[in-house]
N, C-alpha and C positions, 0 to 999 in steps of 0.2 A: 483709268487706273487699272493696274494689273488685277485681273479677276481673282487671283489666288489671295491677294491681300485685302480685297474689298470686305469679306466678313470680318476680319479682324479690325479693320478701320471703323466699321459700322458699330461693333460691339464697344470699342473704346469711346466712340462718339456718344452712344446712348448712355454710357455709365457716367460720362461727364456732364450730362444735362443737369441743370440746377433743380433741386428739390427731389430728386429720385433717390429714395432710401435704398441701401443694399438689402438684398434678401435676408430674412432672418435665419439665423443658423439652425440646422436640423436639430431636433431634440436628441439627446443621447439615447442610445438603444436601451431599453428597460427602465428608463429613468422613472417612470410613473410606478412601476412595479416596485422598484427599489425603495422609493419613498413610502409607498404604502407599508411595504414590510417593516420599515424602520419605524413608522408611526404606530403600527399595530403592536410591535414588541415593546416600545416605550410606554404604551398605554395598559399593556396586559401583564408584562413580567412581574412575578411575585414581589420581588423587593427591588425598589427603584435604586437602592444603594449599589446594585450590581452594575448599573449603567453610569456610575459617577466617575470611575477610573479612566485612565488612558486607553484601556483595552477596548472599551466601547467606541471610542472615537476612532481608533486605528481600524476597527471593524467597519464602521461607517465609511471611512475614506476607501477602504479596500472594495466594498460593493459599489461605491459610487464612481469607481474607476472605469472610464469609458472602454478600455480594453476588456476588462472583465464583463461588462455589460454587452459588449458585442458578441460574446461567445454563443454558440448554439445552446439549446435548451440543457441537454445532458451535461455539457462542459460547464455551463454557467451554475448548474445545481451542485456539481462537484466542487467547483471553486468556492462557492458560497458556503458549502458545508465544512470545507477545509478551513475557511476563514474563521468559523465559530469555534474552532479548537482553541483559539487563543483567548476566548472569553472566560470569566471567572464562574461560570455557571454552565450546566449541561441542559439537554432536552431543548436545544434550540436548533431546529433543522429545517431545511426546505425539502418537502416530499412531493411526490407526483400527485396531482389531483385524481389521476386514474392510473394505477401502478401498471407498468407494462405486462403485457401477457407473457406467460412462461414462468412467472414466480411460483414456487412450491407452496401452494396453500392446503395441499392434501395430506401432508405429513402430519400425524397426530401430535397434539402439543404435549402429551406425557405418555411415556411407555414404562413398561414393567418388564425386566428380564432377570434371569437367575444366574449368577456367577458361581454358585455351587449350591448343594442341596439346602444349606442353612443361610445363604447370603442373597438377599434380594437387592436389585438396583432399580430405583425410580430415576428416569432421565427426563428432565423437563426441557423441551425445546422453546416453549414460550408459555408464560402464565396467560393464557387466553382461552376462550371459548366457554363451555359450560362447566361450571364448578363441580357438578355432579360426576362428570368424567374424572376429575381429579380425586374426589372422594371415592369412586369406586375402585380406581388403582390402589390407592392406599388401604381401602377395606380388603382387597385381595392379599395384601401384604400382612395386615393384621391377622386375618384368618388362616393364613398359610402356616403359622407357627414358626416363621423364620427367626433365627437367632440374632441376625443382624440386618440393618438397611443401610445402604449407601445411597445418599440423595445427591444426584449428579446434576450440579447446576453450571458446569463448564459450558461457556458459549451461550447461556441463557440471558437474552437482553431485557427481560422484564415482563411487563404486562400489567393487567389489572388485578387489584388486591383480592377480589373474591375467590379466585382460584388459588392464590397463595395461602389464603385463609384456610380453604379446604384441606390443604397439606398440613398446615400448622395444627388444626384441630385433630388430625389423626395422630399427632405426635405428643400433644399436650392437652390435658383436660382441665387444668387450672385456668382461671382468668388470666389473661395476658394482655398488658398494655403494649400495643403495637407501635406507639409514637403518634406525633401530631403533625398535622399539616396546616401551613400558615399562608394566607393569601395576601393580596395588597392591601385588603382591609385591616388585617392584623398590622402590618408594617406601617400604614398610615397613621395608626394610633400609637405604636410603640417604638417604631424606628429600629428595633432590634429583636433577636430571638428571645423567647421567654426565659425568665429566671424560674427557679423551682416553684416558687409560689403562684406565679402566672401560669405556668404548665399545669399545676393541678387544678387551676381554676377553669381550664379550657374543658367545656362540656364534652363528656365522652359520648361516643356513637357506638351502641351496641347491637344496633340492627344491622346485619351484615348485607345491606342492600346498597349498592352503588348510588343509586339515584338519592337515597335518603341522605347519604354522606355528601354528596355534591351539593344538595340543598342546604345543608347546615353550613357548609363552607361559604356558600354564596351569602347566606344570611348572617352568619357571626364573623366571617373572615378567618376562622379557625375551627378545627375539628380534631378531636383525639380518638383514635381507633382503639377500643378495648374489646378484645375477644372475651366473651363471657364464658365462665365455667360451664362444663357440660359433663354429663355421665355416660357419654357414648364410649365405645371401645376405642383404646389408643394402643399404638404399637409399643410393646413392653421390652423389646430387644435394645441392642446397641445400635446407635445411629452415628454415621459419619457423613459429613458434608464436603463435596468436592467443589472447588471454585477455581476461576482463571480471571484474567484481566478483562474478560467480556462478561462476567457475571455482573448484571447491572439492575438498576432501578428497583422493581418490586422484589427482586431477589434479595436485596441487600438488608433490609430490615429483617427479613426472615433469617438469613444467615447471622446477623448480628445477635438477634434475640436468642436463637438456638445456642450460639456459642456462649452467650451469658449464662445460659442454663447447663453448661458443661459438655455440650456436643462438640466434638473435635472437628476443626475446619481444616482441610487439607488442600494444598494447591497454591495458587497465587492471590495477591491482594485483589479484591473486586474492583470494578471499574470506577466507583466513586460518581456514579451518575444517578443520584437518588432525588428526584423532584417529580411533581406531577404536572403534566403538560396536556394541552388540548390543541386541536387543529383549528386554524382559521384559513378559509379559502381566500386566495389572493387573486387569481384569475382562472381561465380555463385549463391552465397547464399545472399550476403549483398551488400548494396549500402549506401553510407555515406552522410548524410546531413549536409552541411557546410554553416555557414553564410558568404556569399560573399559581402554583402552591409550593412553597418550600416545605422540607421535612426535617424534624428533629426526633431523635429517639428519647425515650424516657429518662435517659440520663443527661439529656440536654445536648448530646452530640449531634452535629450535622454530618451526615454521610456524604453529601454531595462534595466532590472535589477531595475526599478523604478516602473512601472505601472501607472494607473490612480486612484486616490483615489475618491471614491464617494462623492457625496454632502451629502447624507444620508447613513450612514453606518448601515446595519443590515445583519444578516446571509442571505445567498443566498435564503434559502428556504423561508424567510419572505419577500423577496423583492417584490414580486407581490402584496401581500396584502397591503404592505406600499405604493406602487405606486397607488394602487386603492383608499386608503385612502386620499393620496395627491391630486388625481383628484377630489374626492368628496369635499374636503375642498375648492378647487378653483372654484367650481361651482358658 
C-alpha cells in the first residue's frame, strides 16, 4: 500500500470498528462559567418578574453563544456587559475579580473649589470612602458663609448611602424619608411594589449604619431609610444641583428628594440606574454584580429605568454656566 495513504486507511478502518463510540464533543468555552452566572442571577435578583420577559431569554441566548464564549477575558467581559444593556433592570455587570493595575484610586471622592467669592462647588467623583470626609467638606462650605453652593454630580456613578447621607444632612436638618429598598423576600410575599399603606408599614431604619441596614433587609425583605432630624449646622444659602446621563445610583434619590424640596436641578436626565447590588465571585477572573434590592421613593416612584428629569435641561457641558447664570439672576 502506498505509504502516504496508509494513515488515512488506518483511521477509516478504526472508525468503522463495531462498538467504538465517537469522541464526545469538546465542552463550549466558558460554558460552566456562563451557567453559574445565569443560576446566580436567577436566584439572587431582587424581583423575579424582571426575568419573565423575552429580554432575559435573549440575554441567555447571547451569552450561551459559542462565539461569545470563545472570546478572550477582556472581550468576553465587554460583550457580556453590552448584552446586559437590553435587560429591563440595571446593576447587572461582570467585573474583574482583581481590577487591573493602573486604575485611578488616588483621586479624592469629593472636592471643594470656589467659583467666586460667594459661590462654592462640591464635586463628587464617587459616593465612597469615609463619610467623615464628605461631612468635613460640607462643613467647610457651611462655615465659609458662602451665598450659594453648586453640588456637581455630573459623571458620578453612585456608591454607598452613608456618604450621600453626609451630604444630605449638611443641607437639611428636618427628618427626611429617603425611600425604601425591597429584596426578593418582599417580592415573594407581595409580587409587586408597595402601595401607600404597605410603604408606610415598612419599618424605618434611622441608624445610619450600613451593616444595620443590610441586616434588616435580610431579615424583613424591606427597609425604609429615614434620616432623622438633627440640630447640627446646615447650609443656609442657595443650592443648585448639576446632573448628566452618568449621574446614577446613590446620587438619584438624593437628587430626587432635593428637587422635591425646591432645589433646582440643571443638566441632563440622570441615568435611571437606582438599585442596590452586591458582588458574587464566579471564578478567579470574574465576579458578578447582581441587583439584590429594588428601590422606591416615598411617593412610590421607581427611579430605575426612569431617572430624574432636570428642571432646566441643557447639555452637561453647559450646566455649570447655566447654574451660574441662574444664581446671578436671583441675586
